[in-house]
C-alpha positions as CSV (number, residue, x, y, z in Angstrom):
1,M,7.6,-4.9,-3.2
2,T,6.7,-6.0,0.3
3,V,5.1,-4.5,3.5
4,Q,8.6,-3.8,4.7
5,S,9.4,-1.8,1.5
6,L,6.1,0.2,2.0
7,W,6.4,0.7,5.8
8,G,10.0,-0.1,6.8
9,E,10.9,3.2,8.4
10,E,7.5,3.7,10.1
11,L,7.3,0.1,11.4
12,A,10.7,0.4,12.9
13,W,9.4,3.3,15.1
14,I,7.1,0.8,16.9
15,E,9.2,-0.5,19.8
16,N,6.9,-3.3,20.9
17,D,7.8,-6.3,18.8
18,E,4.4,-8.0,19.0
19,L,2.6,-4.8,18.0
20,R,5.0,-4.1,15.1
21,E,4.7,-7.7,13.8
22,K,0.9,-7.7,14.1
23,T,0.7,-4.3,12.3
24,A,2.8,-5.6,9.5
25,R,0.8,-8.8,9.3
26,V,-2.5,-7.0,8.8
27,W,-1.0,-5.1,5.9
28,Q,0.4,-8.4,4.5
29,L,-3.0,-10.0,4.7
30,A,-4.7,-7.0,3.1
31,L,-2.2,-7.0,0.2
32,E,-2.8,-10.8,-0.3
33,R,-6.5,-10.3,-0.5
34,S,-6.5,-7.1,-2.5
35,V,-6.7,-6.5,-6.3
36,L,-4.1,-3.8,-5.7
37,S,-0.4,-4.5,-5.4
38,A,2.1,-2.7,-3.3
39,E,3.3,-1.0,-6.6
40,D,-0.3,0.1,-7.3
41,L,-0.4,1.9,-3.9
42,Q,2.7,3.9,-4.9
43,R,0.9,5.3,-8.0
44,I,-2.9,5.4,-7.4
45,P,-4.3,8.7,-6.0
46,F,-5.1,8.7,-2.3
47,T,-8.6,9.9,-3.0
48,L,-10.9,9.7,-6.0
49,K,-12.8,12.7,-4.9
50,A,-10.2,15.2,-5.9
51,G,-10.4,14.6,-9.6
52,P,-8.1,13.1,-12.2
53,D,-5.4,15.6,-11.7
54,M,-4.6,14.4,-8.2
55,K,-0.9,13.5,-8.1
56,V,-0.5,12.5,-4.4
57,S,-0.3,8.8,-4.2
58,F,-2.1,6.6,-1.7
59,M,1.2,5.7,0.0
60,A,2.6,9.3,0.0
61,H,-0.6,10.4,1.8
62,K,-0.6,7.4,4.2
63,R,3.1,7.9,5.1
64,A,2.5,11.6,5.7
65,V,-0.4,10.8,8.0
66,V,1.8,8.4,10.0
67,H,4.6,11.0,10.3
68,V,2.2,13.7,11.4
69,A,0.6,11.4,13.9
70,K,4.0,10.5,15.4
71,E,5.0,14.2,15.7
72,A,1.6,15.1,17.2
73,A,2.0,12.3,19.8
74,L,5.5,13.5,20.7
75,K,4.2,17.0,21.2
76,M,1.4,15.7,23.4
77,Q,4.0,13.8,25.5
78,Q,6.0,17.0,25.8
79,F,3.1,19.2,26.8
80,F,1.0,16.8,28.8
81,G,3.6,14.5,30.4
82,D,2.1,12.1,32.9
83,D,-1.1,14.0,33.1
84,L,-2.2,12.5,29.8
85,P,0.0,9.5,28.8
86,V,0.3,8.9,25.1
87,N,1.5,5.5,23.9
88,L,3.6,6.3,20.9
89,D,3.6,2.7,19.6
90,T,-0.2,2.7,19.6
91,V,-0.5,6.0,17.8
92,I,2.0,4.9,15.1
93,A,0.3,1.5,14.7
94,G,-3.1,3.1,14.5
95,A,-1.9,5.6,11.9
96,I,-0.4,2.8,9.8
97,L,-3.6,0.7,10.0
98,C,-6.2,3.5,9.7
99,D,-6.8,3.0,5.9
100,V,-5.7,-0.6,5.4
101,G,-9.3,-1.6,4.7
102,K,-9.3,0.5,1.5
103,L,-7.1,-2.2,0.0
104,L,-10.2,-4.5,0.2
105,E,-12.6,-1.8,-1.1
106,Y,-10.8,-0.5,-4.1
107,E,-11.3,-1.9,-7.6
108,L,-9.2,-1.4,-10.6
109,D,-10.8,0.0,-13.8
110,E,-9.6,0.1,-17.4
111,N,-7.2,2.9,-16.4
112,G,-5.7,1.0,-13.5
């Protein structure tokens, strides 16, 4: 599993090629340095604070955050127009990157 398989749809929303590539590269570097694999991100809970019954995975949560951020930015563009410009590419990239550091913080235990 690759960064593209984790974020393909959402990365494609970023129109600026350089920003899209840099965003993907940050995730690639984090995966290379993490004890977690891309597959792990599909199964581990997005938070350890909710208890052992949490079924929402890290990636399900992350992708939801990106989708909500995009929709919020589109609404801001609709309501504010040129009075408060919102760069959709920056919002999407920021949402994709907002928790990438967790890949370097997490540790696997005997339960994975």
